[in-house]
C-alpha positions in Angstrom: -93.4 -76.7 101.1 -95.3 -74.1 99.1 -92.8 -72.8 96.6 -93.7 -69.6 94.4 -93.2 -70.4 90.1 -91.1 -67.7 88.0 -94.9 -67.0 87.4 -96.4 -66.4 90.2 -93.7 -63.9 91.9 -93.4 -61.9 89.1 -97.4 -61.5 89.4 -97.7 -61.3 93.0 -94.4 -58.6 92.9 -96.2 -55.9 94.9 -96.7 -58.2 98.0 -93.4 -59.8 97.6 -91.4 -55.8 98.0 -93.4 -55.1 100.9 -91.0 -55.2 103.8 -93.9 -55.9 106.2 -95.1 -58.8 103.8 -92.0 -60.4 101.8 -92.0 -64.2 100.3 -93.2 -65.8 102.9 -96.5 -64.5 103.8 -97.3 -65.3 100.1 -96.4 -68.6 100.2 -99.1 -68.6 103.6 -102.0 -67.4 101.1 -101.0 -70.1 99.0 -101.2 -72.5 101.3 -104.5 -71.3 102.4 -107.8 -72.1 102.4 -110.7 -69.7 102.5 -114.9 -71.2 101.8 -116.7 -67.8 100.8 -120.7 -68.1 101.5 -122.3 -66.3 98.9 -121.0 -65.1 95.6 -123.8 -62.2 95.6 -122.5 -58.1 96.4 -120.0 -59.3 99.3 -118.4 -62.2 97.9 -118.1 -60.7 95.0 -115.1 -58.2 96.0 -114.3 -60.6 98.2 -113.6 -63.3 95.6 -111.9 -61.0 93.0 -109.4 -59.7 95.6 -108.8 -63.1 97.7 -108.3 -65.0 94.0 -106.2 -61.6 93.0 -104.0 -61.7 96.2 -103.3 -65.4 95.3 -105.1 -67.5 97.9 -104.6 -71.0 97.4 -107.7 -72.3 97.3 -111.3 -70.6 97.3 -114.5 -72.3 98.5 -117.9 -71.0 97.3 -121.1 -71.7 98.1 -124.3 -70.5 96.7 -127.0 -72.3 95.2 -128.8 -69.3 92.8 -128.5 -67.8 89.5 -127.2 -64.4 87.8 -130.3 -62.1 87.2 -129.9 -58.6 85.6 -130.6 -56.8 89.3 -127.6 -58.2 90.5 -125.3 -56.6 88.1 -125.7 -52.7 90.2 -123.2 -54.5 93.0 -122.3 -58.1 92.3 -119.2 -57.5 90.5 -118.0 -61.2 89.8 -120.7 -61.9 87.7 -121.9 -59.8 84.1 -124.6 -59.8 81.3 -123.2 -62.6 79.9 -123.7 -64.7 82.6 -127.5 -63.4 83.8 -129.2 -67.4 84.0 -126.3 -69.1 84.5 -125.5 -70.1 88.2 -123.9 -67.5 90.3 -120.8 -70.5 91.2 -120.2 -71.2 87.4 -120.3 -67.7 86.9 -117.8 -66.8 90.0 -115.9 -69.8 89.0 -115.2 -69.0 85.5 -114.1 -64.9 86.3 -111.5 -65.9 89.3 -110.0 -68.8 87.0 -109.6 -66.0 84.5 -107.9 -63.4 86.8 -105.7 -66.4 88.4 -105.2 -69.6 86.8 -102.7 -70.1 89.7 -105.6 -71.0 92.3 -107.5 -73.7 92.7 -111.4 -72.9 93.1 -114.0 -76.0 94.4 -117.5 -74.7 94.0 -120.5 -75.9 96.4 -123.8 -75.4 94.2 -126.1 -75.9 97.1 -128.0 -73.8 100.2 -126.0 -74.3 103.1 -128.0 -76.2 105.9 -127.5 -77.9 109.3 -127.2 -80.9 107.5 -124.1 -80.1 105.0 -122.6 -77.0 106.9 -119.9 -78.8 109.1 -118.9 -81.0 106.2 -118.9 -77.7 103.8 -116.7 -75.6 106.4 -114.5 -78.3 107.9 -111.8 -78.3 105.0 -111.2 -74.3 104.7 -109.0 -72.7 107.8 -111.0 -69.0 107.6 -114.8 -69.1 106.7 -116.4 -66.0 105.0 -120.3 -64.8 105.7 -121.1 -62.9 102.8 -124.8 -63.7 103.3 -128.0 -61.8 103.4 -130.1 -63.6 105.7 -130.4 -64.5 109.5 -130.9 -68.1 109.4 -128.1 -68.5 107.3 -125.9 -66.2 109.4 -126.6 -67.7 113.1 -125.9 -71.5 111.3 -122.8 -69.8 109.5 -121.7 -68.5 113.0 -122.9 -71.8 114.8 -120.6 -74.1 113.0 -117.7 -71.9 112.8 -117.6 -71.8 116.4 -118.5 -75.1 117.0 -115.2 -76.1 114.1 -112.6 -73.3 115.8 -112.7 -71.3 112.4 -112.6 -68.1 112.4 -116.1 -66.3 110.7 -115.2 -63.1 109.1 -118.4 -61.5 108.9 -120.0 -58.5 107.1 -123.7 -57.1 106.2 -125.0 -54.5 104.1 -128.2 -52.4 104.3 -128.8 -49.2 102.4 -126.5 -46.7 102.7 -124.7 -48.6 105.9 -122.2 -51.6 106.8 -120.6 -53.3 109.0 -117.3 -55.9 109.6 -116.1 -58.0 112.5 -114.2 -61.1 112.8 -116.0 -63.7 115.1 -113.0 -66.3 116.8 -114.1 -67.0 120.4 -111.1 -69.5 120.0 -108.5 -66.4 119.8 -110.3 -64.7 122.6 -113.9 -62.3 121.1 -117.3 -62.8 120.6 -118.9 -64.7 118.2 -122.3 -63.8 116.5 -124.9 -64.8 119.2 -122.2 -62.3 121.1 -123.7 -59.4 119.4 -127.0 -61.0 118.4 -128.3 -62.9 121.1 -131.6 -62.9 119.6 -132.5 -62.9 115.6 -135.3 -60.0 115.1 -138.9 -60.5 115.0 -139.2 -62.0 110.9 -139.9 -59.1 108.5 -139.0 -56.3 110.9 -135.7 -56.0 108.8 -136.1 -55.2 105.2 -133.8 -57.6 102.7 -132.0 -55.4 100.2 -134.3 -56.5 97.8 -136.8 -54.6 99.7 -135.3 -51.6 101.6 -132.7 -51.4 98.3 -128.5 -50.9 98.7 -126.1 -48.8 97.4 -124.2 -50.6 94.8 -120.5 -49.4 95.9 -121.4 -50.3 99.5 -120.8 -53.7 99.5 -117.7 -53.2 97.5 -116.1 -51.9 100.4 -117.4 -54.1 103.2 -116.2 -57.0 100.8 -113.2 -55.2 100.8 -112.9 -54.9 104.4 -113.5 -58.5 105.0 -111.3 -59.5 102.0 -108.3 -57.4 104.0 -109.3 -59.4 107.6 -108.8 -62.5 105.3 -105.3 -61.6 104.4 -104.1 -61.1 108.2 -105.7 -64.1 109.6 -103.9 -66.5 106.8 -100.4 -64.5 106.9 -100.5 -63.6 110.6 -99.6 -60.3 109.9 -101.8 -56.8 111.5 -104.5 -56.6 114.1 -107.6 -58.1 113.2 -111.1 -57.4 114.0 -111.7 -60.0 116.6 -113.3 -58.1 119.5 -113.9 -54.8 117.2 -117.2 -54.1 115.6 -116.4 -51.6 112.2 -119.3 -49.5 110.8 -119.2 -47.7 108.1 -121.5 -45.1 106.9 -121.7 -43.9 103.4 -123.8 -41.4 103.1 -121.6 -39.2 106.1 -118.7 -41.4 104.9 -117.7 -41.9 108.3 -116.4 -45.0 110.1 -116.6 -45.9 113.5 -115.8 -49.1 115.9 -117.4 -50.3 119.0 -115.9 -52.6 121.2 -117.1 -56.4 121.2 -116.6 -59.1 124.1 -117.2 -62.7 124.3 -120.4 -63.2 126.6 -119.3 -66.3 129.2 -123.1 -66.9 129.2 -123.4 -67.2 124.8 -125.0 -70.5 124.4 -122.7 -71.4 121.9 -119.1 -70.1 122.6 -119.6 -69.5 126.4 -118.4 -70.8 129.2 -121.1 -73.7 129.6 -122.4 -73.5 126.1 -126.2 -75.0 125.1 -126.1 -75.4 121.8 -123.5 -78.1 120.9 -125.0 -79.2 117.5 -126.7 -77.3 114.6 -130.5 -77.0 115.2 -133.4 -75.5 113.0 -132.4 -72.0 112.3 -135.2 -71.6 110.0 -137.9 -72.3 113.2 -135.1 -70.3 115.6 -135.6 -67.1 113.4 -139.7 -67.5 113.3 -139.6 -68.0 109.8 -142.0 -70.9 108.4 -142.5 -71.9 105.0 -144.5 -69.7 102.7 -146.9 -72.6 101.0 -149.7 -71.1 98.7 -152.7 -74.0 99.3 -154.8 -74.9 96.3 -158.0 -75.2 96.2 -159.9 -78.3 94.6 -161.2 -76.0 91.9 -157.3 -74.7 91.0 -157.8 -71.7 92.6 -155.9 -70.1 95.7 -156.5 -70.5 99.6 -158.9 -68.9 101.1 -156.3 -65.9 102.2 -154.1 -66.0 98.9 -154.9 -65.0 95.4 -152.5 -65.4 91.9 -152.4 -62.5 89.9 -154.2 -64.0 87.3 -157.2 -64.6 89.5 -156.6 -61.4 90.3 -156.4 -60.1 86.6 -159.4 -62.0 85.8 -162.0 -60.3 89.0 -161.3 -56.9 88.1 -163.1 -57.2 85.0 -166.4 -59.1 87.3 -169.1 -57.0 88.6 -167.5 -57.5 91.4 -164.5 -56.2 91.4 -162.5 -56.2 94.2 -160.7 -52.9 95.9 -157.0 -53.4 94.9 -154.8 -51.9 98.1 -150.8 -51.7 97.6 -148.5 -51.4 100.7 -145.1 -50.4 99.1 -143.9 -47.4 99.3 -144.6 -44.4 96.8 -140.7 -44.5 95.3 -141.8 -47.9 94.5 -144.4 -46.9 92.3 -142.7 -44.0 90.7 -140.3 -47.6 89.2 -143.7 -50.0 88.1 -147.4 -48.8 89.3 -150.1 -51.4 88.4 -152.9 -49.2 86.7 -155.5 -51.2 88.8 -154.4 -50.3 92.2 -157.3 -48.2 94.1 -155.0 -46.8 97.2 -151.8 -46.9 98.3 -150.7 -47.4 102.2 -147.4 -48.0 103.4 -147.3 -51.1 105.4 -146.0 -49.6 108.2 -148.7 -46.8 108.2 -151.2 -49.4 107.9 -151.6 -49.9 111.6 -152.8 -46.3 111.9 -155.0 -46.4 108.4 -157.0 -48.9 109.0 -160.1 -46.7 109.0 -159.5 -45.6 105.3 -160.4 -49.0 103.9 -164.2 -50.6 103.9 -164.5 -53.4 106.4 -167.5 -54.8 103.7 -165.6 -54.6 100.4 -163.3 -57.4 99.1 -159.5 -56.5 99.8 -156.8 -57.2 97.5 -153.0 -56.5 98.8 -149.9 -56.3 97.2 -146.1 -55.4 97.6 -143.5 -56.1 95.0 -142.8 -59.7 96.1 -145.6 -60.5 98.5 -144.2 -60.5 102.0 -145.1 -57.3 103.2 -148.4 -57.8 101.7 -148.8 -60.7 103.6 -147.7 -59.0 106.7 -150.6 -56.9 105.6 -153.1 -59.4 105.3 -152.2 -60.4 108.7 -153.0 -57.4 110.3 -156.4 -56.6 108.4 -157.8 -60.1 109.7 -156.2 -59.1 113.5 -158.4 -55.8 113.2 -161.7 -57.9 111.8 -161.5 -57.7 108.4 -162.8 -61.2 107.1 -162.9 -60.5 103.1 -158.8 -59.7 102.5 -156.5 -61.3 100.4 -152.6 -61.6 99.5 -151.4 -61.5 96.0 -148.8 -63.9 95.9 -146.0 -63.0 94.1 -146.3 -59.2 94.1 -145.5 -56.8 91.4 -142.5 -59.5 89.9 -145.7 -62.6 89.3 -148.1 -59.9 88.0 -145.3 -58.8 85.2 -144.4 -62.6 84.9 -147.8 -63.6 84.3 -150.6 -60.7 83.2 -148.4 -57.6 81.9 -144.6 -57.8 81.1 -144.3 -54.1 80.0 -144.8 -53.9 84.4 -140.8 -53.0 85.3 -139.5 -55.5 87.8 -137.1 -54.2 90.2 
């Protein structure tokens, strides 16, 4: 039987004196377990508030390291932990916040091979991820195990949260989003940005839902999608219904085991082939190679496909023209088909799409600068800011 020590009673006293909460619900929190997938923007406030609340066992799944750019929003980490594994940074901070809880770290990428084993020991699964393959994987595994999946997502100034739990009569993630968007259509936070306080708001909403699920108090967000607009400071709510034809949680499911979610989302590994002479492949080129070429007699034309405001953050002086990738289809006639064109962006994703567009339009001498501005800063000119 779960009991609270005098030290825990003192720590959680503001919970205990709530008539609607009390000693029994605090004991339920202590007996409960939660798996947080991701210790980034959403995972940071989630982990902090669940640890502070006294959730007895918290599992952390992450394989990334702390980067300085994380600190604008990933508040569980700090300057002293830059370069360290995120789960190590988070574990140390959570133990400092509450030494009475158990923290289990899983320093691994969650995959179809390990998802069920990772999730099985926990009562509640929390999705704090930022990519579609992992969201679909987390959803499907949670449905197969019959566990609630507390979902949140953020982008720029907007966020959303809900609880996917078909076993309680609600929908799953696939009921809301049956098909993933085409690759590259929805930019990541790294490309589109995010207001630093936004994940704190959505993450604490998710933490609230976890507390409610573990204790049984209140009305969870099952069958309801909460939408938040930070600029307008408005909340809206949408009713969600389980789809009886859903391939995972429907009446006659067709997806009964975990699949290849990268392939399901149309994502293929980005491999840069290298020729025998050490140079990059036909349609890709490294920043070092670009730096050499621009000094030659056959200088290539350098095209930046970022947004104008990104140029204010970090500009490459070798650039000949700026055409944001979304404007490229309507401005292709501004480019010379006979000139060698090298395309770049922040990290190589958008410029890769731009190269595909140009090739489809008949450009034959065009290459993507792999790694973009970030790799240029690492390999060529460290005075160029990384963002």
